[in-house]
A tleap script that builds the chain and sets N, CA, C and O, in Angstrom:
source leaprc.protein.ff14SB
mol = sequence {
  NMET GLY GLY LYS ASP LEU GLY PHE ASP VAL
  VAL LEU ARG GLY GLN THR ARG ASN HIE ILE
  ILE PRO GLY THR TYR VAL PHE PHE GLN ARG
  LEU LYS GLU HIE GLY GLY GLY PHE TRP LEU
  GLY GLN ALA TYR ASP ASP TRP PHE GLY PHE
  THR LEU GLU ALA PRO VAL SER LEU ARG GLN
  GLY ILE GLU TYR LEU MET SER LEU ARG SER
  ILE GLU PRO GLN LEU GLY GLY PHE HIE ASP
  ASP VAL ASP ASP PHE PHE LEU ARG SER CPRO
}
set mol.1.N position { 100.035 90.176 79.608 }
set mol.1.CA position { 99.381 88.883 79.575 }
set mol.1.C position { 98.881 88.565 80.977 }
set mol.1.O position { 99.589 88.806 81.955 }
set mol.2.N position { 97.693 88.037 81.085 }
set mol.2.CA position { 97.191 87.672 82.395 }
set mol.2.C position { 95.703 87.420 82.348 }
set mol.2.O position { 95.054 87.625 81.322 }
set mol.3.N position { 95.174 86.978 83.459 }
set mol.3.CA position { 93.756 86.694 83.550 }
set mol.3.C position { 93.092 87.675 84.483 }
set mol.3.O position { 93.279 87.615 85.699 }
set mol.4.N position { 92.315 88.578 83.917 }
set mol.4.CA position { 91.675 89.597 84.752 }
set mol.4.C position { 90.627 88.984 85.675 }
set mol.4.O position { 90.467 89.433 86.810 }
set mol.5.N position { 89.911 87.963 85.205 }
set mol.5.CA position { 88.866 87.356 86.031 }
set mol.5.C position { 89.433 86.663 87.258 }
set mol.5.O position { 88.829 86.706 88.330 }
set mol.6.N position { 90.588 86.023 87.111 }
set mol.6.CA position { 91.195 85.318 88.238 }
set mol.6.C position { 92.211 86.178 88.967 }
set mol.6.O position { 92.741 85.764 89.998 }
set mol.7.N position { 92.488 87.354 88.457 }
set mol.7.CA position { 93.401 88.266 89.136 }
set mol.7.C position { 94.842 87.818 89.130 }
set mol.7.O position { 95.502 87.865 90.168 }
set mol.8.N position { 95.357 87.380 87.974 }
set mol.8.CA position { 96.756 86.970 87.910 }
set mol.8.C position { 97.461 87.631 86.740 }
set mol.8.O position { 96.832 88.148 85.817 }
set mol.9.N position { 98.775 87.600 86.803 }
set mol.9.CA position { 99.622 88.124 85.741 }
set mol.9.C position { 100.691 87.083 85.452 }
set mol.9.O position { 101.066 86.307 86.331 }
set mol.10.N position { 101.180 87.070 84.222 }
set mol.10.CA position { 102.221 86.134 83.824 }
set mol.10.C position { 103.433 86.940 83.387 }
set mol.10.O position { 103.343 87.778 82.490 }
set mol.11.N position { 104.573 86.681 84.029 }
set mol.11.CA position { 105.819 87.355 83.670 }
set mol.11.C position { 106.725 86.298 83.035 }
set mol.11.O position { 107.215 85.388 83.704 }
set mol.12.N position { 106.931 86.446 81.732 }
set mol.12.CA position { 107.763 85.499 80.997 }
set mol.12.C position { 109.235 85.844 81.166 }
set mol.12.O position { 109.575 86.958 81.565 }
set mol.13.N position { 110.107 84.890 80.861 }
set mol.13.CA position { 111.548 85.115 80.961 }
set mol.13.C position { 111.930 86.370 80.190 }
set mol.13.O position { 111.514 86.559 79.047 }
set mol.14.N position { 112.727 87.228 80.826 }
set mol.14.CA position { 113.200 88.444 80.177 }
set mol.14.C position { 112.266 89.629 80.312 }
set mol.14.O position { 112.649 90.748 79.972 }
set mol.15.N position { 111.046 89.418 80.800 }
set mol.15.CA position { 110.099 90.520 80.979 }
set mol.15.C position { 110.215 91.116 82.374 }
set mol.15.O position { 110.686 90.467 83.308 }
set mol.16.N position { 109.778 92.356 82.494 }
set mol.16.CA position { 109.714 93.018 83.800 }
set mol.16.C position { 108.364 93.701 83.926 }
set mol.16.O position { 107.639 93.871 82.945 }
set mol.17.N position { 108.044 94.087 85.141 }
set mol.17.CA position { 106.830 94.861 85.413 }
set mol.17.C position { 107.232 96.087 86.220 }
set mol.17.O position { 107.994 95.982 87.181 }
set mol.18.N position { 106.726 97.238 85.831 }
set mol.18.CA position { 106.971 98.461 86.595 }
set mol.18.C position { 106.125 98.488 87.861 }
set mol.18.O position { 106.543 99.034 88.882 }
set mol.19.N position { 104.933 97.898 87.792 }
set mol.19.CA position { 104.027 97.917 88.939 }
set mol.19.C position { 103.122 96.698 88.878 }
set mol.19.O position { 102.614 96.337 87.817 }
set mol.20.N position { 102.930 96.077 90.016 }
set mol.20.CA position { 101.983 94.974 90.148 }
set mol.20.C position { 100.986 95.380 91.219 }
set mol.20.O position { 101.374 95.763 92.323 }
set mol.21.N position { 99.729 95.297 90.900 }
set mol.21.CA position { 98.681 95.671 91.853 }
set mol.21.C position { 98.770 94.741 93.063 }
set mol.21.O position { 98.795 93.521 92.903 }
set mol.22.N position { 98.818 95.308 94.278 }
set mol.22.CA position { 98.921 94.475 95.483 }
set mol.22.C position { 97.803 93.433 95.552 }
set mol.22.O position { 96.636 93.724 95.289 }
set mol.23.N position { 98.194 92.222 95.911 }
set mol.23.CA position { 97.245 91.120 96.018 }
set mol.23.C position { 97.120 90.291 94.758 }
set mol.23.O position { 96.421 89.278 94.748 }
set mol.24.N position { 97.794 90.708 93.687 }
set mol.24.CA position { 97.725 89.993 92.421 }
set mol.24.C position { 98.543 88.710 92.489 }
set mol.24.O position { 99.655 88.696 93.017 }
set mol.25.N position { 97.980 87.630 91.947 }
set mol.25.CA position { 98.745 86.397 91.794 }
set mol.25.C position { 99.622 86.559 90.560 }
set mol.25.O position { 99.174 87.073 89.536 }
set mol.26.N position { 100.876 86.117 90.663 }
set mol.26.CA position { 101.829 86.286 89.569 }
set mol.26.C position { 102.528 84.963 89.284 }
set mol.26.O position { 102.991 84.279 90.196 }
set mol.27.N position { 102.595 84.614 87.998 }
set mol.27.CA position { 103.364 83.470 87.529 }
set mol.27.C position { 104.685 84.005 86.999 }
set mol.27.O position { 104.695 84.870 86.124 }
set mol.28.N position { 105.795 83.504 87.518 }
set mol.28.CA position { 107.114 83.860 87.008 }
set mol.28.C position { 107.687 82.640 86.305 }
set mol.28.O position { 107.862 81.584 86.912 }
set mol.29.N position { 107.976 82.795 85.023 }
set mol.29.CA position { 108.506 81.680 84.242 }
set mol.29.C position { 109.942 81.374 84.630 }
set mol.29.O position { 110.774 82.274 84.745 }
set mol.30.N position { 110.220 80.085 84.830 }
set mol.30.CA position { 111.573 79.630 85.182 }
set mol.30.C position { 112.368 79.317 83.921 }
set mol.30.O position { 111.803 79.047 82.862 }
set mol.31.N position { 113.679 79.358 84.055 }
set mol.31.CA position { 114.541 78.977 82.939 }
set mol.31.C position { 114.374 77.494 82.628 }
set mol.31.O position { 114.178 76.681 83.532 }
set mol.32.N position { 114.452 77.151 81.362 }
set mol.32.CA position { 114.350 75.740 80.974 }
set mol.32.C position { 115.482 74.915 81.577 }
set mol.32.O position { 115.306 73.737 81.888 }
set mol.33.N position { 116.651 75.548 81.740 }
set mol.33.CA position { 117.789 74.844 82.331 }
set mol.33.C position { 117.523 74.428 83.775 }
set mol.33.O position { 118.181 73.526 84.294 }
set mol.34.N position { 116.568 75.078 84.418 }
set mol.34.CA position { 116.231 74.772 85.811 }
set mol.34.C position { 114.911 74.018 85.920 }
set mol.34.O position { 114.314 73.948 86.995 }
set mol.35.N position { 114.463 73.458 84.805 }
set mol.35.CA position { 113.262 72.630 84.838 }
set mol.35.C position { 112.036 73.257 84.222 }
set mol.35.O position { 111.019 72.581 84.070 }
set mol.36.N position { 112.093 74.524 83.862 }
set mol.36.CA position { 110.941 75.175 83.246 }
set mol.36.C position { 109.791 75.354 84.223 }
set mol.36.O position { 109.974 75.281 85.438 }
set mol.37.N position { 108.625 75.584 83.688 }
set mol.37.CA position { 107.444 75.795 84.515 }
set mol.37.C position { 107.397 77.211 85.068 }
set mol.37.O position { 108.096 78.105 84.592 }
set mol.38.N position { 106.569 77.395 86.071 }
set mol.38.CA position { 106.338 78.713 86.649 }
set mol.38.C position { 106.298 78.639 88.173 }
set mol.38.O position { 105.809 77.671 88.755 }
set mol.39.N position { 106.819 79.675 88.794 }
set mol.39.CA position { 106.588 79.886 90.223 }
set mol.39.C position { 105.311 80.694 90.328 }
set mol.39.O position { 105.118 81.650 89.577 }
set mol.40.N position { 104.440 80.324 91.247 }
set mol.40.CA position { 103.194 81.055 91.465 }
set mol.40.C position { 103.210 81.645 92.862 }
set mol.40.O position { 103.499 80.953 93.839 }
set mol.41.N position { 102.901 82.916 92.946 }
set mol.41.CA position { 102.848 83.571 94.242 }
set mol.41.C position { 101.944 84.786 94.190 }
set mol.41.O position { 101.374 85.117 93.150 }
set mol.42.N position { 101.827 85.435 95.322 }
set mol.42.CA position { 100.992 86.618 95.438 }
set mol.42.C position { 101.878 87.796 95.813 }
set mol.42.O position { 102.665 87.721 96.757 }
set mol.43.N position { 101.740 88.882 95.063 }
set mol.43.CA position { 102.603 90.047 95.234 }
set mol.43.C position { 101.890 91.152 96.012 }
set mol.43.O position { 100.709 91.425 95.796 }
set mol.44.N position { 102.625 91.770 96.909 }
set mol.44.CA position { 102.154 92.939 97.648 }
set mol.44.C position { 103.225 94.007 97.568 }
set mol.44.O position { 104.283 93.762 96.988 }
set mol.45.N position { 102.991 95.171 98.122 }
set mol.45.CA position { 103.954 96.268 98.044 }
set mol.45.C position { 105.296 95.916 98.666 }
set mol.45.O position { 106.340 96.318 98.152 }
set mol.46.N position { 105.281 95.171 99.764 }
set mol.46.CA position { 106.528 94.932 100.479 }
set mol.46.C position { 106.954 93.470 100.570 }
set mol.46.O position { 107.929 93.164 101.256 }
set mol.47.N position { 106.251 92.562 99.898 }
set mol.47.CA position { 106.672 91.168 99.920 }
set mol.47.C position { 105.994 90.364 98.819 }
set mol.47.O position { 104.985 90.770 98.243 }
set mol.48.N position { 106.589 89.211 98.553 }
set mol.48.CA position { 106.044 88.243 97.602 }
set mol.48.C position { 105.975 86.908 98.317 }
set mol.48.O position { 106.985 86.414 98.819 }
set mol.49.N position { 104.792 86.326 98.364 }
set mol.49.CA position { 104.628 85.038 99.029 }
set mol.49.C position { 104.321 83.949 98.026 }
set mol.49.O position { 103.415 84.088 97.205 }
set mol.50.N position { 105.080 82.857 98.093 }
set mol.50.CA position { 104.822 81.738 97.199 }
set mol.50.C position { 103.509 81.083 97.584 }
set mol.50.O position { 103.279 80.780 98.755 }
set mol.51.N position { 102.653 80.866 96.606 }
set mol.51.CA position { 101.357 80.236 96.838 }
set mol.51.C position { 101.490 78.724 96.861 }
set mol.51.O position { 100.850 78.046 97.664 }
set mol.52.N position { 102.317 78.206 95.982 }
set mol.52.CA position { 102.577 76.769 95.916 }
set mol.52.C position { 104.057 76.532 96.177 }
set mol.52.O position { 104.897 77.361 95.828 }
set mol.53.N position { 104.368 75.408 96.787 }
set mol.53.CA position { 105.746 75.128 97.205 }
set mol.53.C position { 106.662 74.692 96.077 }
set mol.53.O position { 107.884 74.742 96.218 }
set mol.54.N position { 106.100 74.274 94.983 }
set mol.54.CA position { 106.909 73.772 93.874 }
set mol.54.C position { 106.473 74.446 92.575 }
set mol.54.O position { 105.341 74.918 92.466 }
set mol.55.N position { 107.363 74.490 91.598 }
set mol.55.CA position { 106.979 75.046 90.304 }
set mol.55.C position { 105.853 74.228 89.673 }
set mol.55.O position { 105.745 73.022 89.895 }
set mol.56.N position { 105.022 74.901 88.889 }
set mol.56.CA position { 103.886 74.253 88.238 }
set mol.56.C position { 103.832 74.669 86.781 }
set mol.56.O position { 104.479 75.633 86.371 }
set mol.57.N position { 103.056 73.933 86.008 }
set mol.57.CA position { 102.780 74.375 84.646 }
set mol.57.C position { 101.754 75.506 84.744 }
set mol.57.O position { 101.074 75.651 85.760 }
set mol.58.N position { 101.652 76.286 83.701 }
set mol.58.CA position { 100.680 77.377 83.701 }
set mol.58.C position { 99.268 76.820 83.876 }
set mol.58.O position { 98.451 77.400 84.591 }
set mol.59.N position { 98.991 75.712 83.232 }
set mol.59.CA position { 97.666 75.090 83.350 }
set mol.59.C position { 97.369 74.674 84.792 }
set mol.59.O position { 96.282 74.939 85.304 }
set mol.60.N position { 98.333 74.023 85.445 }
set mol.60.CA position { 98.129 73.599 86.836 }
set mol.60.C position { 97.887 74.812 87.733 }
set mol.60.O position { 97.023 74.782 88.609 }
set mol.61.N position { 98.648 75.868 87.509 }
set mol.61.CA position { 98.488 77.073 88.318 }
set mol.61.C position { 97.134 77.730 88.126 }
set mol.61.O position { 96.510 78.165 89.094 }
set mol.62.N position { 96.677 77.805 86.882 }
set mol.62.CA position { 95.368 78.410 86.613 }
set mol.62.C position { 94.259 77.558 87.216 }
set mol.62.O position { 93.296 78.092 87.768 }
set mol.63.N position { 94.389 76.238 87.116 }
set mol.63.CA position { 93.392 75.358 87.732 }
set mol.63.C position { 93.360 75.561 89.248 }
set mol.63.O position { 92.291 75.553 89.858 }
set mol.64.N position { 94.531 75.740 89.846 }
set mol.64.CA position { 94.596 76.002 91.283 }
set mol.64.C position { 93.891 77.316 91.620 }
set mol.64.O position { 93.121 77.372 92.580 }
set mol.65.N position { 94.143 78.372 90.845 }
set mol.65.CA position { 93.487 79.656 91.099 }
set mol.65.C position { 91.975 79.561 90.905 }
set mol.65.O position { 91.209 80.198 91.628 }
set mol.66.N position { 91.550 78.760 89.925 }
set mol.66.CA position { 90.108 78.560 89.725 }
set mol.66.C position { 89.488 77.851 90.922 }
set mol.66.O position { 88.373 78.179 91.327 }
set mol.67.N position { 90.205 76.879 91.492 }
set mol.67.CA position { 89.671 76.175 92.666 }
set mol.67.C position { 89.604 77.117 93.865 }
set mol.67.O position { 88.658 77.054 94.650 }
set mol.68.N position { 90.609 77.994 94.011 }
set mol.68.CA position { 90.554 78.991 95.085 }
set mol.68.C position { 89.349 79.905 94.917 }
set mol.68.O position { 88.655 80.219 95.884 }
set mol.69.N position { 89.110 80.320 93.699 }
set mol.69.CA position { 87.989 81.229 93.422 }
set mol.69.C position { 86.655 80.558 93.742 }
set mol.69.O position { 85.719 81.217 94.194 }
set mol.70.N position { 86.568 79.245 93.507 }
set mol.70.CA position { 85.303 78.560 93.753 }
set mol.70.C position { 85.005 78.400 95.246 }
set mol.70.O position { 83.839 78.341 95.634 }
set mol.71.N position { 86.049 78.328 96.094 }
set mol.71.CA position { 85.800 78.177 97.534 }
set mol.71.C position { 85.943 79.496 98.281 }
set mol.71.O position { 85.731 79.546 99.493 }
set mol.72.N position { 86.297 80.558 97.576 }
set mol.72.CA position { 86.532 81.847 98.213 }
set mol.72.C position { 85.360 82.324 99.080 }
set mol.72.O position { 85.602 82.851 100.166 }
set mol.73.N position { 84.105 82.164 98.651 }
set mol.73.CA position { 83.001 82.617 99.511 }
set mol.73.C position { 82.937 81.893 100.860 }
set mol.73.O position { 82.401 82.435 101.827 }
set mol.74.N position { 83.480 80.676 100.930 }
set mol.74.CA position { 83.451 79.904 102.169 }
set mol.74.C position { 84.582 80.276 103.114 }
set mol.74.O position { 84.484 80.039 104.319 }
set mol.75.N position { 85.653 80.854 102.585 }
set mol.75.CA position { 86.811 81.180 103.412 }
set mol.75.C position { 86.523 82.373 104.305 }
set mol.75.O position { 85.890 83.341 103.884 }
set mol.76.N position { 86.978 82.296 105.500 }
set mol.76.CA position { 86.841 83.421 106.410 }
set mol.76.C position { 85.445 83.619 106.968 }
set mol.76.O position { 85.181 84.616 107.640 }
set mol.77.N position { 84.559 82.692 106.701 }
set mol.77.CA position { 83.210 82.821 107.233 }
set mol.77.C position { 83.186 82.581 108.732 }
set mol.77.O position { 83.981 81.803 109.259 }
set mol.78.N position { 82.274 83.251 109.413 }
set mol.78.CA position { 82.155 83.085 110.854 }
set mol.78.C position { 80.726 82.727 111.184 }
set mol.78.O position { 79.786 83.404 110.768 }
set mol.79.N position { 80.576 81.663 111.930 }
set mol.79.CA position { 79.261 81.184 112.340 }
set mol.79.C position { 79.251 81.189 113.858 }
set mol.79.O position { 79.962 80.398 114.477 }
set mol.80.N position { 78.460 82.063 114.474 }
set mol.80.CA position { 78.562 82.258 115.924 }
set mol.80.C position { 77.432 81.631 116.741 }
set mol.80.O position { 77.232 82.010 117.895 }
set mol.81.N position { 76.709 80.707 116.185 }
set mol.81.CA position { 75.657 80.028 116.926 }
set mol.81.C position { 76.306 79.001 117.865 }
set mol.81.O position { 76.942 78.055 117.399 }
set mol.82.N position { 76.152 79.180 119.171 }
set mol.82.CA position { 76.794 78.319 120.164 }
set mol.82.C position { 76.331 76.870 120.037 }
set mol.82.O position { 77.111 75.946 120.266 }
set mol.83.N position { 75.072 76.670 119.674 }
set mol.83.CA position { 74.543 75.314 119.555 }
set mol.83.C position { 74.986 74.608 118.273 }
set mol.83.O position { 74.848 73.391 118.153 }
set mol.84.N position { 75.505 75.354 117.340 }
set mol.84.CA position { 75.898 74.784 116.053 }
set mol.84.C position { 77.313 75.248 115.697 }
set mol.84.O position { 77.551 75.768 114.606 }
set mol.85.N position { 78.250 75.051 116.638 }
set mol.85.CA position { 79.618 75.533 116.448 }
set mol.85.C position { 80.407 74.573 115.562 }
set mol.85.O position { 80.311 73.356 115.722 }
set mol.86.N position { 81.176 75.112 114.639 }
set mol.86.CA position { 82.066 74.291 113.813 }
set mol.86.C position { 83.228 75.161 113.324 }
set mol.86.O position { 83.133 76.387 113.272 }
set mol.87.N position { 84.309 74.499 112.974 }
set mol.87.CA position { 85.465 75.165 112.402 }
set mol.87.C position { 85.565 74.770 110.949 }
set mol.87.O position { 85.307 73.623 110.584 }
set mol.88.N position { 85.941 75.726 110.123 }
set mol.88.CA position { 86.150 75.442 108.715 }
set mol.88.C position { 87.635 75.406 108.429 }
set mol.88.O position { 88.397 76.229 108.936 }
set mol.89.N position { 88.036 74.464 107.628 }
set mol.89.CA position { 89.441 74.446 107.209 }
set mol.89.C position { 89.517 75.073 105.831 }
set mol.89.O position { 88.595 74.926 105.029 }
set mol.90.N position { 90.619 75.779 105.544 }
set mol.90.CA position { 90.736 76.445 104.245 }
set mol.90.C position { 90.872 75.532 103.106 }
set mol.90.O position { 90.978 75.981 101.964 }
savepdb mol mol.pdb
quit
């Protein structure tokens, strides 16, 4: 289960993955006893970084990934004109 266009995977309670492609966003479902919802983070070969600080619903997480995708072309841009210098915030 997952969204190929947004580059995410969903791991439900009791499921495992043998391999996750580095850079993939992953939703890990929490136990209902601990509030339910999902942890969202990005997986790499040697670490997992939480993308959001608190658990979210699957819908909230997907909306967040969609917003990231919409601003992705603006991230990391470099504008080197000395007369028109500005900084972009992520």
